[in-house]
Z-matrix of the N, CA and C atoms (Angstrom, degrees):
N
C 1 1.384
C 2 1.531 1 112.33
N 3 1.328 2 115.81 1 -41.61
C 4 1.488 3 121.04 2 178.43
C 5 1.514 4 108.61 3 -63.24
N 6 1.311 5 116.71 4 -47.91
C 7 1.445 6 119.65 5 -179.77
C 8 1.505 7 113.75 6 -59.40
N 9 1.310 8 115.56 7 -40.33
C 10 1.462 9 120.92 8 -178.62
C 11 1.558 10 110.19 9 -67.92
N 12 1.300 11 117.71 10 -43.25
C 13 1.455 12 120.60 11 179.60
C 14 1.549 13 108.61 12 -64.92
N 15 1.373 14 118.24 13 -44.41
C 16 1.410 15 119.48 14 -179.58
C 17 1.534 16 113.23 15 -65.00
N 18 1.323 17 114.91 16 -35.12
C 19 1.494 18 118.74 17 178.75
C 20 1.524 19 109.47 18 -64.28
N 21 1.311 20 119.12 19 -43.27
C 22 1.499 21 121.76 20 175.18
C 23 1.520 22 110.08 21 -62.23
N 24 1.322 23 117.33 22 -40.89
C 25 1.452 24 119.99 23 -179.49
C 26 1.514 25 110.01 24 -61.84
N 27 1.332 26 117.02 25 -49.49
C 28 1.446 27 121.61 26 -176.67
C 29 1.515 28 113.82 27 -68.35
N 30 1.357 29 114.92 28 -36.25
C 31 1.458 30 120.52 29 -176.72
C 32 1.554 31 112.53 30 -76.90
N 33 1.337 32 113.94 31 -43.27
C 34 1.450 33 118.28 32 -172.10
C 35 1.555 34 113.47 33 -113.70
N 36 1.327 35 116.94 34 -2.74
C 37 1.462 36 121.44 35 -180.00
C 38 1.538 37 113.07 36 70.39
N 39 1.316 38 116.99 37 22.35
C 40 1.462 39 120.52 38 -177.71
C 41 1.527 40 109.55 39 -72.25
N 42 1.310 41 115.98 40 140.03
C 43 1.440 42 120.65 41 178.52
C 44 1.544 43 112.39 42 -122.04
N 45 1.312 44 117.50 43 10.35
C 46 1.481 45 122.78 44 177.51
C 47 1.517 46 107.38 45 -134.61
N 48 1.319 47 117.04 46 145.69
C 49 1.433 48 121.45 47 176.30
C 50 1.537 49 106.78 48 -131.67
N 51 1.331 50 114.15 49 130.96
C 52 1.457 51 120.32 50 175.47
C 53 1.487 52 106.58 51 -113.58
N 54 1.304 53 117.10 52 122.87
C 55 1.487 54 120.57 53 -179.91
C 56 1.549 55 108.16 54 -112.92
N 57 1.281 56 114.78 55 140.74
C 58 1.441 57 119.76 56 175.55
C 59 1.519 58 108.12 57 -122.08
N 60 1.341 59 111.92 58 128.05
C 61 1.505 60 119.10 59 -179.25
C 62 1.504 61 104.99 60 -124.02
N 63 1.283 62 114.46 61 139.85
C 64 1.435 63 120.32 62 174.95
C 65 1.518 64 110.55 63 161.63
N 66 1.298 65 114.58 64 58.97
C 67 1.420 66 118.67 65 178.95
C 68 1.513 67 111.66 66 -84.19
N 69 1.251 68 119.29 67 125.70
C 70 1.461 69 123.21 68 -177.01
C 71 1.558 70 111.45 69 -54.02
N 72 1.283 71 113.99 70 137.31
C 73 1.446 72 119.59 71 176.69
C 74 1.529 73 116.20 72 86.14
N 75 1.328 74 118.55 73 -8.48
C 76 1.468 75 121.12 74 178.15
C 77 1.534 76 107.64 75 -83.05
N 78 1.304 77 118.76 76 124.59
C 79 1.455 78 123.15 77 -177.62
C 80 1.585 79 109.87 78 -59.76
N 81 1.305 80 114.13 79 146.74
C 82 1.448 81 122.99 80 179.53
C 83 1.498 82 111.24 81 -52.50
N 84 1.282 83 118.45 82 -43.88
C 85 1.506 84 123.99 83 180.00
C 86 1.548 85 111.28 84 -58.70
N 87 1.303 86 116.02 85 -36.20
C 88 1.494 87 118.73 86 177.74
C 89 1.515 88 110.81 87 -71.93
N 90 1.305 89 117.71 88 -36.57
C 91 1.482 90 118.15 89 174.58
C 92 1.500 91 110.73 90 -62.99
N 93 1.311 92 118.55 91 -44.87
C 94 1.469 93 122.96 92 179.50
C 95 1.505 94 109.16 93 -60.41
N 96 1.279 95 119.19 94 -41.74
C 97 1.458 96 123.26 95 -179.05
C 98 1.544 97 108.87 96 -65.82
N 99 1.339 98 117.45 97 -41.08
C 100 1.463 99 119.57 98 178.26
C 101 1.543 100 110.26 99 -64.75
N 102 1.311 101 118.27 100 -42.79
C 103 1.473 102 121.69 101 178.08
C 104 1.500 103 109.86 102 -59.49
N 105 1.320 104 117.20 103 -46.67
C 106 1.443 105 120.87 104 -179.58
C 107 1.555 106 111.18 105 -61.97
N 108 1.290 107 114.91 106 -39.87
C 109 1.508 108 118.69 107 178.36
C 110 1.481 109 111.50 108 -65.17
N 111 1.302 110 117.90 109 -41.86
C 112 1.507 111 121.77 110 175.29
C 113 1.514 112 110.53 111 -56.73
N 114 1.316 113 115.51 112 -42.82
C 115 1.497 114 119.29 113 -177.03
C 116 1.490 115 113.42 114 -75.22
N 117 1.305 116 118.45 115 -29.50
C 118 1.458 117 120.32 116 -172.21
C 119 1.535 118 111.52 117 -103.67
N 120 1.327 119 120.08 118 -26.29
C 121 1.447 120 120.81 119 -177.05
C 122 1.521 121 113.39 120 -113.65
N 123 1.277 122 118.19 121 -39.94
C 124 1.473 123 121.72 122 -174.71
C 125 1.533 124 110.84 123 -85.15
N 126 1.311 125 117.52 124 -58.68
C 127 1.442 126 121.45 125 -173.09
C 128 1.562 127 113.92 126 -55.36
N 129 1.326 128 117.87 127 -45.64
C 130 1.468 129 118.71 128 179.45
C 131 1.563 130 114.09 129 -60.97
N 132 1.289 131 115.03 130 -38.53
C 133 1.457 132 119.76 131 177.42
C 134 1.529 133 111.60 132 -65.70
N 135 1.327 134 114.75 133 -47.48
C 136 1.484 135 119.48 134 179.31
C 137 1.499 136 109.68 135 -60.30
N 138 1.329 137 116.86 136 -47.84
C 139 1.538 138 119.69 137 -179.27
C 140 1.477 139 109.85 138 -57.11
N 141 1.367 140 119.03 139 -48.41
C 142 1.428 141 121.16 140 -177.50
C 143 1.480 142 111.94 141 -61.06
N 144 1.331 143 117.74 142 -42.65
C 145 1.459 144 123.45 143 -176.89
C 146 1.514 145 110.30 144 -66.58
N 147 1.335 146 116.13 145 -44.26
C 148 1.469 147 119.03 146 179.13
C 149 1.531 148 110.96 147 -64.45
N 150 1.318 149 117.94 148 -41.60
C 151 1.432 150 120.41 149 179.44
C 152 1.512 151 110.95 150 -67.00
N 153 1.323 152 117.46 151 -38.54
C 154 1.493 153 121.71 152 178.87
C 155 1.503 154 108.99 153 -62.76
N 156 1.258 155 117.05 154 -46.25
C 157 1.495 156 121.28 155 -178.87
C 158 1.530 157 110.13 156 -65.92
N 159 1.341 158 116.30 157 -38.95
C 160 1.500 159 118.61 158 179.51
C 161 1.537 160 109.47 159 -66.16
N 162 1.323 161 117.67 160 -37.64
C 163 1.462 162 120.22 161 178.85
C 164 1.486 163 110.71 162 -69.61
N 165 1.330 164 119.56 163 -36.30
C 166 1.435 165 121.94 164 -178.97
C 167 1.565 166 111.48 165 -70.54
N 168 1.351 167 116.97 166 -28.41
C 169 1.435 168 121.85 167 -178.30
C 170 1.572 169 109.74 168 -82.41
N 171 1.314 170 117.50 169 -16.69
C 172 1.470 171 119.57 170 -175.68
C 173 1.522 172 111.42 171 -78.76
């Protein structure tokens, strides 16, 4: 997920990501776990990397 988000950022210069979750049949608890993981594992890495690259380009 991190690589995919960063690839879009680097290729298209995107600085916002909108994610849609809602696969039929996936239990609510699994959705909540995925949302938590995005917030605790994915988002911080992406933010750091985007900021690092922006600082290096300045």
